[in-house]
TIMI-868757 format. One record per residue (C-alpha): residue in one letter; x, y, z. Coordinates in nm, 3 decimals, always signed. Example, Ala and Ser with C-alpha at 12.3 -4.5 7.8 and 13.67 -1.06 7.14 Angstrom:
2
A;+1.230;-0.450;+0.780
S;+1.367;-0.106;+0.714
***
This chain:
176
M;+2.304;-1.511;-2.310
A;+2.356;-1.194;-2.512
A;+2.354;-0.987;-2.191
E;+2.610;-1.222;-2.037
L;+2.840;-1.185;-2.338
A;+2.804;-0.807;-2.329
A;+2.894;-0.803;-1.959
V;+3.207;-1.010;-2.022
L;+3.320;-0.803;-2.320
A;+3.271;-0.481;-2.124
R;+3.521;-0.610;-1.869
V;+3.797;-0.720;-2.111
D;+4.094;-0.496;-2.036
E;+4.189;-0.279;-2.334
D;+4.559;-0.272;-2.239
Q;+4.567;-0.653;-2.223
F;+4.390;-0.670;-2.558
V;+4.644;-0.435;-2.722
A;+4.935;-0.624;-2.564
A;+4.793;-0.951;-2.701
A;+4.761;-0.800;-3.049
D;+5.116;-0.661;-3.027
L;+5.263;-0.996;-2.924
I;+5.089;-1.182;-3.206
D;+5.161;-0.912;-3.464
E;+5.535;-0.930;-3.390
A;+5.556;-1.310;-3.386
K;+5.774;-1.503;-3.626
R;+5.521;-1.788;-3.605
V;+5.210;-1.843;-3.394
F;+5.119;-2.169;-3.223
V;+4.766;-2.200;-3.084
L;+4.660;-2.460;-2.831
G;+4.357;-2.541;-2.619
V;+4.129;-2.831;-2.538
G;+3.757;-2.901;-2.557
R;+3.527;-2.618;-2.656
E;+3.793;-2.368;-2.549
G;+4.020;-2.538;-2.798
L;+3.760;-2.505;-3.071
A;+3.760;-2.128;-3.019
G;+4.140;-2.136;-3.040
R;+4.140;-2.350;-3.352
A;+3.899;-2.108;-3.525
F;+4.135;-1.824;-3.427
A;+4.431;-2.012;-3.576
M;+4.241;-2.044;-3.903
R;+4.174;-1.671;-3.918
L;+4.539;-1.592;-3.836
M;+4.635;-1.805;-4.137
H;+4.383;-1.612;-4.347
I;+4.551;-1.289;-4.236
G;+4.887;-1.426;-4.351
F;+5.053;-1.550;-4.033
E;+5.246;-1.873;-4.026
V;+5.031;-2.046;-3.769
H;+5.012;-2.398;-3.631
W;+4.745;-2.575;-3.429
G;+4.953;-2.733;-3.154
W;+4.791;-3.076;-3.162
D;+4.850;-3.139;-3.535
D;+5.107;-3.401;-3.628
T;+5.263;-3.155;-3.874
T;+5.333;-2.894;-3.607
P;+5.704;-2.802;-3.599
A;+5.917;-2.728;-3.295
V;+5.870;-2.391;-3.126
T;+6.173;-2.164;-3.119
P;+6.262;-1.815;-2.996
G;+6.056;-1.556;-3.181
D;+5.748;-1.778;-3.184
V;+5.437;-1.709;-2.978
L;+5.224;-1.972;-2.808
V;+4.860;-1.866;-2.771
L;+4.720;-2.091;-2.502
V;+4.350;-2.100;-2.417
N;+4.341;-2.217;-2.055
G;+4.012;-2.102;-1.905
S;+4.067;-2.209;-1.547
G;+4.442;-2.160;-1.577
R;+4.478;-2.505;-1.425
I;+4.454;-2.764;-1.702
G;+4.736;-3.004;-1.625
H;+4.846;-3.114;-1.970
L;+4.818;-2.759;-2.105
D;+5.028;-2.633;-1.814
Y;+5.290;-2.897;-1.901
V;+5.296;-2.806;-2.272
F;+5.318;-2.438;-2.176
R;+5.632;-2.505;-1.969
L;+5.793;-2.696;-2.257
A;+5.723;-2.415;-2.504
M;+5.864;-2.156;-2.265
A;+6.175;-2.368;-2.208
A;+6.221;-2.373;-2.588
G;+6.225;-1.991;-2.590
A;+5.877;-1.909;-2.719
Q;+5.681;-1.609;-2.597
S;+5.336;-1.675;-2.455
L;+4.986;-1.536;-2.443
V;+4.745;-1.712;-2.210
V;+4.374;-1.646;-2.257
T;+4.205;-1.727;-1.928
A;+3.932;-1.641;-1.681
D;+4.171;-1.671;-1.387
P;+4.486;-1.458;-1.414
N;+4.596;-1.572;-1.068
A;+4.644;-1.935;-1.168
P;+5.008;-2.047;-1.210
T;+5.023;-2.073;-1.590
P;+4.862;-1.734;-1.664
R;+5.090;-1.573;-1.403
A;+5.396;-1.719;-1.581
A;+5.292;-1.596;-1.928
N;+5.450;-1.307;-2.113
A;+5.100;-1.169;-2.168
T;+4.760;-1.260;-2.029
L;+4.425;-1.177;-2.180
V;+4.154;-1.218;-1.918
V;+3.808;-1.312;-2.040
P;+3.621;-1.279;-1.708
A;+3.344;-1.529;-1.778
T;+3.220;-1.825;-1.580
V;+3.442;-2.114;-1.680
Y;+3.455;-2.480;-1.592
R;+3.650;-2.520;-1.265
G;+3.731;-2.149;-1.272
E;+3.767;-1.915;-0.977
G;+3.757;-1.543;-0.919
D;+3.541;-1.244;-1.004
L;+3.368;-1.388;-1.309
V;+3.052;-1.284;-1.490
P;+2.792;-1.540;-1.379
S;+2.601;-1.746;-1.631
I;+2.276;-1.935;-1.670
Q;+2.465;-2.164;-1.910
P;+2.635;-2.489;-1.817
M;+2.999;-2.532;-1.726
G;+3.223;-2.308;-1.938
S;+2.985;-2.212;-2.218
L;+3.008;-1.839;-2.146
F;+3.389;-1.842;-2.140
E;+3.404;-2.042;-2.463
Q;+3.163;-1.808;-2.644
A;+3.327;-1.492;-2.514
T;+3.672;-1.621;-2.606
G;+3.553;-1.676;-2.962
V;+3.425;-1.319;-2.979
V;+3.747;-1.179;-2.827
F;+3.949;-1.375;-3.083
D;+3.733;-1.233;-3.364
L;+3.796;-0.884;-3.224
L;+4.171;-0.958;-3.231
V;+4.135;-1.065;-3.593
L;+3.970;-0.733;-3.678
E;+4.249;-0.547;-3.497
L;+4.521;-0.738;-3.683
V;+4.345;-0.696;-4.019
E;+4.330;-0.321;-3.960
R;+4.694;-0.299;-3.848
R;+4.807;-0.477;-4.163
G;+4.585;-0.272;-4.394
L;+4.410;-0.580;-4.529
A;+4.073;-0.615;-4.694
F;+3.852;-0.916;-4.631
T;+3.920;-1.018;-4.992
D;+4.287;-1.060;-4.890
L;+4.179;-1.310;-4.626
A;+3.942;-1.488;-4.864
A;+4.227;-1.537;-5.113
R;+4.404;-1.754;-4.852
H;+4.098;-1.968;-4.777
R;+4.132;-2.335;-4.867
N;+4.029;-2.369;-5.230
F;+3.966;-2.742;-5.248
E;+3.646;-2.790;-5.054
***
């Protein structure tokens, strides 16, 4: 599994990674959305963005406000063909948000329509293309690699903003 993750990470495009960090760094607000285990990786990323100091919303929460121009939707859509995510993506784009789609298949319709795409080339459930194969079931490799890529984005954004980890810890929920 470690070798599989290393193979995926070695193939993540640096220019796409920097473009993803730029888009998030310049966002007025960030909305993160995904489903299943892919969504769990996205939700963990949303938490860390909040720790960094972003105004961030998990798209499925009842308290999520409307997206507007200047906002960025970060959509985890491994196969690039998850019907209800594709629908939500279109609504957010119609509202004027920018978009970053994290996917294994950049040729699927939703990733192709995004402002930025970050390809995590790992075997993914119902995915297609030149993907790192896996001994793991379904989309496990994509889900794990996406979590690592998100943590790398966190490190990039922390460095860009000149933050210390104590700055992030100060924003951690204090009533647990």
